[in-house]
C-alpha positions in Angstrom: -10.7 -9.9 19.9 -8.0 -7.4 21.1 -6.5 -6.3 17.6 -7.5 -3.6 15.2 -5.6 -4.9 11.2 -5.0 -0.7 11.2 -3.0 -0.7 14.0 -1.2 -3.8 13.2 -0.4 -2.4 9.9 0.8 1.1 12.0 3.3 -1.2 14.8 4.6 -3.8 12.6 4.7 -2.1 9.0 7.8 -4.5 8.2 5.9 -7.5 9.2 2.7 -7.0 8.0 1.0 -7.3 3.9 -2.4 -6.9 3.1 -4.9 -8.7 0.6 -6.5 -6.5 -1.5 -9.8 -4.4 -0.7 -12.1 -6.5 -3.2 -13.0 -9.4 -0.7 -16.6 -9.1 1.1 -17.4 -10.6 4.5 -20.3 -13.4 4.5 -19.7 -15.2 7.6 -21.0 -14.4 11.0 -17.9 -13.3 12.9 -16.6 -10.2 11.3 -13.1 -10.3 13.3 -10.9 -12.9 13.4 -7.4 -13.9 13.3 -5.4 -17.8 13.0 -2.3 -19.3 12.2 -2.8 -20.0 8.0 -3.8 -23.4 6.9 -3.5 -22.9 2.8 -5.7 -24.8 0.2 -5.1 -24.7 -3.8 -8.2 -25.5 -5.5 -9.0 -25.8 -9.4 -12.8 -25.2 -8.8 -13.9 -28.3 -7.1 -14.3 -28.1 -3.4 -13.9 -31.7 -2.2 -10.5 -31.8 -0.2 -11.2 -28.4 1.4 -14.5 -30.3 2.7 -12.8 -33.2 4.0 -10.2 -30.5 5.3 -13.3 -28.8 7.5 -15.2 -31.9 8.1 -12.5 -34.1 9.3 -9.8 -31.8 11.4 -9.7 -29.6 14.4 -9.9 -26.2 13.7 -9.2 -24.1 16.6 -6.9 -21.0 16.2 -6.6 -21.8 12.2 -8.0 -19.8 9.1 -8.0 -21.6 6.2 -6.9 -19.7 3.0 -8.3 -21.0 -0.3 -7.1 -19.6 -3.4 -9.2 -21.1 -6.6 -7.7 -18.7 -8.9 -10.9 -16.3 -9.2 -12.6 -18.8 -11.2 -16.4 -18.4 -11.2 -17.7 -21.3 -9.3 -18.7 -21.4 -5.5 -16.6 -23.6 -3.2 -17.7 -22.5 0.2 -21.1 -23.0 1.1 -23.6 -23.2 4.2 -22.7 -26.8 4.4 -19.0 -26.2 4.5 -19.5 -23.6 7.1 -21.4 -26.1 9.0 -17.9 -28.6 9.0 -16.2 -25.0 9.7 -18.5 -24.1 12.7 -18.6 -27.7 14.1 -14.5 -28.3 14.1 -14.0 -24.7 15.2 -12.4 -22.8 12.5 -11.9 -19.1 13.1 -12.4 -18.2 9.8 -12.1 -19.3 5.8 -10.8 -16.7 3.3 -11.3 -17.5 -0.7 -9.8 -15.9 -3.5 -12.9 -17.2 -5.3 -16.7 -17.2 -4.6 -19.0 -18.6 -1.9 -22.8 -19.2 -2.3 -25.8 -19.7 0.5 -24.8 -16.4 1.8 -28.2 -16.0 3.5 -27.4 -18.9 5.7 -23.6 -18.9 5.9 -23.4 -15.6 8.2 -25.3 -17.8 10.6 -22.3 -19.4 11.7 -20.0 -17.8 13.8 -17.0 -18.3 11.5 -15.3 -15.9 9.6 -15.9 -15.8 5.7 -14.4 -13.3 3.4 -14.2 -14.3 -0.7 -14.3 -12.0 -3.8 -17.7 -12.4 -4.4 -20.9 -15.1 -4.9 -21.9 -17.5 -7.4 -24.7 -19.9 -7.0 -23.1 -22.5 -9.2 -20.8 -25.1 -7.5 -18.6 -27.6 -9.9 -19.6 -30.9 -10.0 -16.6 -33.3 -11.0 -14.6 -34.2 -8.6 -10.6 -32.6 -8.9 -7.9 -32.9 -6.6 -6.7 -30.2 -4.7 -3.6 -29.3 -2.9 -3.5 -28.3 1.0 -0.6 -26.7 2.9 1.2 -25.8 -0.5 2.6 -22.0 -1.2 0.0 -19.7 -2.6 -0.4 -16.5 -4.0 -3.7 -14.2 -3.5 -3.3 -10.5 -4.8 0.6 -10.4 -5.1 1.0 -11.7 -1.6 2.8 -15.1 -0.8 1.1 -16.9 1.8 2.2 -20.5 3.4 1.1 -22.8 5.9 1.8 -21.8 9.8 1.6 -17.7 8.8 -1.0 -15.6 10.5 -3.7 -13.7 9.3 -5.7 -11.0 11.2 -8.8 -9.8 9.5 -11.5 -7.0 10.5 -13.6 -4.7 8.5 -11.0 -2.7 7.6 -8.9 -5.5 5.6 -6.8 -8.5 5.7 -3.5 -8.5 7.2 -1.3 -11.6 6.6 2.2 -11.8 8.7 5.0 -14.6 8.9 5.0 -14.8 12.7 2.2 -14.4 15.5 2.3 -10.6 16.6 -0.7 -10.6 18.9 
């Protein structure tokens, strides 16, 4: 992949915003980019699972906001869905689990941390809604570029 987030920020400083430094990598791919699909959840991941399982993800990155509630919303099952449907990556403003196996999938997975517990009662989520992560407003159709230096959000494709 022909980009580095530091270079993108230098060359396009007026078009880039960066998410905070608290994200850690739990996926097999450490560098990824793609068009954003936003998902807003309240602890339960049913709608995220359906999205990843039933939709083509080539060139797409799913950005999930759960307001950093301490429940895991991505694990090995959802990573398998993402891998099977060729998603580039998943960024979770929250927590993930099964991290010994999530890194075996060639999909990027960035999250604030880990939690072994998932939230069992089904709750409705929202897809393709505006979300705010680390003070950055993110919308469907934005672009994300991620590498070990950080996560860059742009309103248009720049690479």
